[in-house]
C-alpha positions, 0 to 999 in steps of 0.5 A: 490635489495638485500634490497628489497629481504631482506625485502620480506624475513623478511615480509614472516617470520613475516607472517609465525610466525603470521600464526603459532601463530594463529594455536597454539591459535586455537588448545589451544581453541580446547583443552579448549573446549574438556576439558569443554565438557568432564567435562560437559559430566561427569556431565550430565552422573551422572545427567541422571543416578540419574534422571532415577533412581528416575523416575524408582522408581517413576514409581513403585508407583501408580501415579495419579493426579499431580504426573503423571504431575510431572513424565512427567516433569521428563521424559522431563528433562531426555530427555533434559539431554540425548540430552545434552549428545548427543551434548557433545558426538558429540562435543568431537568426533574426526575429522581426516580429511585431513584439517591439515598437519599431516594426509597427512603424515600418508601414506608416507615414511620418505624420501617422507615426507622430500622431500615434506617439502623441496619442499614446497615453502614459499607461498605454506606453508603459504597457507597451514597454512592459510587453516589449520587455516580456518579448525581449526577455523571452527571445534572450532566454531562447537565444542563450538556451541555444548557445548553451546547447551548442556549447554542450554539443561542442564539448561532446564533439571534442571529447568524442574526437579526442577519443577517436584520435586516440583510438586511431593512433593506437590502431595504426 
C-alpha cells in the first residue's frame, strides 16, 4: 500500500514538473515572438516614415503618365506597411486575463494568497497549470500568426515599393 502511494506521489511530481517545463517553454516562445515583433515594428516604422516622405515629395511634383501609376503603387506599399505595423502592434499588445495564475492574486491579501496556495490539492494545481498551458499556447500561436501576417505584408510592401520606384525612375 505504501509503495503504491509512493508511486502515485512520484508520478504526480513528474507530471507537475512536466507541466512546469511546458509553461517555461511557452513563456520563452512568447518572449521571443515579442522580441521579433518589436524589432519588426521598428523596421516597419522607419520604412513607413521614409515611404511617406518620398510620397509627399513626389506628390509635390507635377506627375503624369506612368509616374501617376508609380505614385499609386507607392501608396499601396505605404498602406501595406501601415497594415503590417497594425498587426505588429496587435501582436505586442499585452493581455492581462485571468488565464494565468498570478492575476488572480492581484486583489488578495498575503494571508489569502497563502491560504489559497496551501488549500490547493495536487490535482487542482495540475489542472490549473494545464489550463495555463492551454491559454499560453493559444496566445503564443495568435501572436506568431500576427507576426507572420505582418511579415507577409512587409514583403508585399517591399515588392510594391521596388516596382513603383522602377516605374517612377523610367517615367522621369
